[in-house]
C-alpha positions in Angstrom: 84.7 -39.4 -48.5 85.5 -42.5 -46.6 88.2 -43.2 -49.2 89.8 -39.8 -48.7 89.8 -40.3 -44.9 91.3 -43.7 -45.3 94.1 -42.2 -47.4 94.7 -39.6 -44.7 95.0 -42.3 -42.0 97.1 -44.6 -44.2 94.6 -47.5 -44.1 93.6 -47.7 -47.7 94.4 -50.9 -49.7 96.3 -50.2 -53.0 93.6 -50.0 -55.7 95.6 -51.9 -58.2 95.9 -55.0 -55.9 93.9 -57.1 -58.4 95.8 -58.7 -61.2 95.2 -58.8 -65.0 92.9 -56.4 -66.8 90.9 -55.7 -63.7 94.0 -54.3 -62.0 94.7 -52.1 -65.1 91.1 -50.8 -65.0 91.4 -50.1 -61.3 94.6 -48.1 -61.9 93.2 -46.0 -64.7 90.0 -45.4 -62.6 92.1 -44.1 -59.8 94.1 -42.0 -62.2 91.0 -40.0 -63.0 90.5 -38.9 -59.3 86.9 -40.3 -59.2 85.9 -38.7 -55.9 86.6 -35.2 -57.3 84.7 -36.1 -60.5 81.7 -37.1 -58.4 81.6 -33.7 -56.7 81.9 -31.9 -60.0 79.1 -33.9 -61.6 76.8 -33.3 -58.6 77.2 -29.5 -59.1 76.8 -29.8 -62.8 73.6 -31.8 -62.5 72.3 -29.3 -59.9 72.8 -26.4 -62.3 71.1 -28.3 -65.1 68.1 -29.0 -62.9 68.0 -25.3 -61.8 68.2 -24.1 -65.4 65.4 -26.5 -66.6 63.3 -25.9 -63.5 62.9 -29.6 -63.2 64.2 -32.7 -64.9 66.3 -31.8 -67.9 66.3 -33.7 -71.2 67.9 -37.1 -70.2 70.0 -37.4 -73.3 71.4 -33.9 -72.7 72.1 -34.9 -69.1 73.9 -38.0 -70.2 76.2 -36.3 -72.7 76.9 -33.3 -70.5 77.9 -35.5 -67.5 79.9 -38.0 -69.6 81.7 -35.2 -71.5 82.4 -33.4 -68.2 83.6 -36.6 -66.5 86.0 -37.3 -69.4 87.3 -33.7 -69.3 87.8 -33.8 -65.5 89.5 -37.2 -65.8 92.0 -35.7 -68.1 92.8 -32.9 -65.7 93.1 -35.4 -62.8 95.5 -37.6 -64.8 97.7 -34.6 -65.7 97.8 -33.6 -62.1 98.9 -37.1 -61.1 101.7 -37.0 -63.6 102.9 -33.5 -62.7 102.7 -34.1 -58.9 104.1 -37.7 -58.9 107.3 -36.6 -57.1 105.5 -35.0 -54.2 102.6 -37.6 -54.2 105.2 -40.3 -53.3 106.0 -38.4 -50.1 102.5 -38.1 -48.7 100.4 -40.8 -47.0 97.2 -39.5 -48.7 98.6 -39.6 -52.2 101.4 -42.2 -52.2 99.1 -44.9 -53.6 98.1 -42.9 -56.7 98.9 -45.0 -59.8 101.6 -42.8 -61.3 103.3 -42.2 -57.9 103.6 -45.9 -57.2 104.6 -46.8 -60.7 101.5 -48.7 -61.8 101.1 -46.4 -64.8 104.0 -44.6 -66.4 103.9 -40.9 -67.0 103.8 -41.3 -70.8 100.7 -43.6 -70.7 99.0 -41.3 -68.3 99.5 -38.4 -70.6 98.2 -40.3 -73.6 95.1 -41.2 -71.6 94.7 -37.6 -70.6 94.9 -36.4 -74.1 92.4 -39.0 -75.4 90.0 -38.2 -72.5 90.2 -34.5 -73.0 89.7 -34.8 -76.8 86.7 -37.1 -76.4 85.2 -35.0 -73.6 85.5 -31.7 -75.5 84.2 -33.2 -78.8 81.2 -34.7 -76.9 80.3 -31.4 -75.3 80.8 -29.4 -78.4 78.9 -31.6 -80.8 76.2 -33.1 -78.6 75.6 -30.4 -76.0 76.8 -26.9 -77.2 80.0 -25.0 -77.9 79.6 -22.7 -74.8 79.5 -25.7 -72.5 82.5 -27.3 -74.2 84.7 -24.1 -74.0 83.7 -23.5 -70.3 84.7 -27.1 -69.4 88.0 -26.7 -71.2 88.7 -23.4 -69.5 88.1 -25.0 -66.1 90.4 -27.8 -66.9 93.1 -25.5 -68.2 92.8 -23.4 -65.1 93.2 -26.4 -62.9 96.2 -27.8 -64.7 98.2 -24.7 -65.6 97.2 -22.2 -62.9 96.6 -24.4 -59.9 98.7 -27.6 -60.5 101.7 -26.2 -62.4 101.9 -22.8 -60.7 100.1 -22.0 -57.5 100.2 -25.3 -55.7 103.9 -25.2 -55.0 104.5 -21.5 -54.6 101.9 -20.0 -52.3 99.6 -20.9 -49.4 96.9 -19.1 -51.3 97.0 -22.0 -53.8 93.6 -23.4 -52.9 92.0 -19.9 -52.6 92.8 -18.8 -56.2 92.9 -22.3 -57.6 89.5 -23.1 -56.2 87.9 -21.3 -59.1 88.5 -24.4 -61.3 86.2 -26.5 -59.2 83.5 -23.9 -59.4 83.2 -24.0 -63.2 81.0 -27.1 -63.6 77.8 -25.3 -62.5 78.4 -22.8 -65.3 78.8 -25.8 -67.7 75.6 -27.3 -66.5 73.6 -24.1 -66.9 75.0 -23.4 -70.3 74.2 -27.0 -71.4 70.5 -26.3 -70.9 70.2 -22.6 -71.7 73.1 -22.0 -74.2 74.0 -19.0 -72.0 74.9 -18.1 -68.4 72.5 -17.0 -65.6 72.7 -15.5 -62.1 71.6 -18.8 -60.3 74.6 -20.5 -61.9 76.9 -17.8 -60.7 75.4 -18.1 -57.3 76.4 -21.8 -57.2 79.8 -20.8 -58.6 80.2 -18.4 -55.7 79.2 -20.9 -53.1 81.7 -23.5 -54.4 84.4 -21.0 -54.7 84.1 -19.8 -51.1 83.4 -23.3 -49.8 86.7 -24.6 -51.2 89.2 -22.9 -48.8 87.6 -24.1 -45.5 87.0 -27.5 -46.9 90.6 -28.1 -48.1 92.1 -26.3 -45.1 90.3 -28.7 -42.8 91.9 -31.5 -44.8 95.2 -29.7 -44.6 95.0 -29.6 -40.8 94.6 -33.4 -40.8 97.6 -33.8 -43.1 99.8 -30.8 -42.3 102.9 -32.9 -41.6 102.5 -34.6 -45.0 102.3 -31.3 -46.8 105.4 -30.0 -44.9 107.3 -33.1 -45.8 106.4 -32.7 -49.5 107.3 -29.0 -49.4 103.8 -27.9 -50.4 103.0 -24.4 -48.9 99.6 -25.2 -47.4 98.4 -22.7 -44.8 98.8 -24.9 -41.7 102.5 -25.7 -42.3 103.3 -22.1 -43.5 101.3 -19.9 -41.2 100.6 -22.3 -38.4 97.5 -24.1 -37.1 96.0 -21.1 -35.1 96.2 -18.9 -38.2 94.6 -21.6 -40.3 91.8 -22.0 -37.7 91.1 -18.2 -37.9 91.1 -18.2 -41.7 88.7 -21.1 -41.8 86.4 -19.2 -39.5 86.6 -16.0 -41.6 86.0 -17.8 -44.9 83.1 -19.7 -43.3 81.5 -16.5 -42.3 81.9 -15.0 -45.8 80.6 -18.2 -47.3 77.5 -18.2 -45.2 76.9 -14.4 -45.6 77.2 -14.6 -49.4 75.0 -17.7 -49.6 72.3 -16.0 -47.6 72.5 -12.8 -49.7 71.1 -14.6 -52.7 67.7 -14.6 -51.1 67.2 -10.8 -50.5 68.9 -10.2 -53.9 66.1 -12.3 -55.4 68.5 -14.6 -57.1 66.9 -17.5 -55.3 63.8 -17.8 -53.2 62.5 -18.6 -49.7 63.0 -22.3 -49.9 66.7 -21.8 -50.6 67.0 -19.0 -48.0 65.6 -21.2 -45.2 67.8 -24.2 -46.1 70.9 -22.0 -46.5 70.4 -20.4 -43.1 70.1 -23.8 -41.3 73.0 -25.4 -43.2 75.1 -22.3 -42.8 74.5 -22.2 -39.1 75.8 -25.8 -38.7 78.8 -24.9 -40.9 79.7 -21.9 -38.7 79.2 -24.0 -35.5 81.7 -26.6 -36.8 84.1 -23.9 -37.9 83.9 -22.3 -34.4 84.5 -25.7 -32.7 87.6 -26.1 -34.9 89.2 -23.2 -33.0 89.3 -25.5 -29.9 91.9 -28.3 -29.4 92.4 -30.9 -30.6 92.5 -29.4 -34.1 92.7 -32.6 -36.0 89.6 -34.0 -34.4 87.4 -31.0 -35.2 89.0 -30.6 -38.6 87.8 -34.1 -39.5 84.2 -33.1 -38.4 84.3 -30.0 -40.5 85.7 -31.8 -43.5 83.0 -34.4 -43.4 80.2 -31.9 -42.9 81.5 -29.6 -45.6 80.9 -32.4 -48.2 77.3 -32.8 -46.9 76.8 -29.1 -46.8 77.7 -28.7 -50.5 75.5 -31.6 -51.5 72.5 -30.2 -49.5 73.0 -26.7 -50.8 72.7 -28.1 -54.3 69.5 -29.8 -53.4 68.2 -26.6 -51.8 68.9 -24.6 -55.0 67.3 -27.2 -57.2 64.2 -27.4 -54.9 63.9 -23.6 -54.8 63.8 -23.4 -58.6 61.3 -26.3 -58.9 58.9 -25.4 -56.1 56.6 -22.5 -57.1 56.9 -19.4 -54.8 53.8 -18.0 -53.2 
């Protein structure tokens, strides 16, 4: 999170500043978009713990997370190659290794192909075919639907494209159960609805960058007031849907109580965002949204583990 904010503010030191093989490792590490992978793996692990109602088989956890990380690394690398022209124009992305010429597009694509092949094979052979195909579907959606199509043509890019980031809980659940279940879809729904307010808060902090790069994000297409309203609307829907899982008996009272408290804070931050200065409160909401997602995962896992009276 601090790295993302440093990129927004233009204070991050180039990751490839070290020389020799360490610099090469740093560059390929950054090519994978490790901060995004971290979030994906948290939600994958949460779904695995929910499915197992406790600690899953550790070997299964290892292979699922490693295979998922490799697959996500491939998608991140392809995104860096495809977006290298616009990445060079934005403060937050100009230090990405392909954008600044530390890794050429050909080498990045070779890396992406190897990572995807290894990740899919690992999931297919050491986890199960359903988990492997779900992971591949999520990556294909991110690359072809979001990166290559929606991102540059519509301000709804993050709304529709956000489905890619919600696939990992399905992968985690399938890894343990060899099928899909309603708690996994509940986490999918939370992540899908969480994505627009999270990324629009970031977009409010970087709207001039997006405008300069010609990316039709909501703030630079529809304006800041419209974006503030949309964030509030999506936040209300997010909290309402997250709370509905308790009366629908998808999840229990432990989750319901946590979701109510965490959701109330989310709504409060979204409401404050409607006041000036927008960038200040956008930063607050952006930071809290990351904590919200992590704690919602913890609440879901705890609810599945703790016996209900």
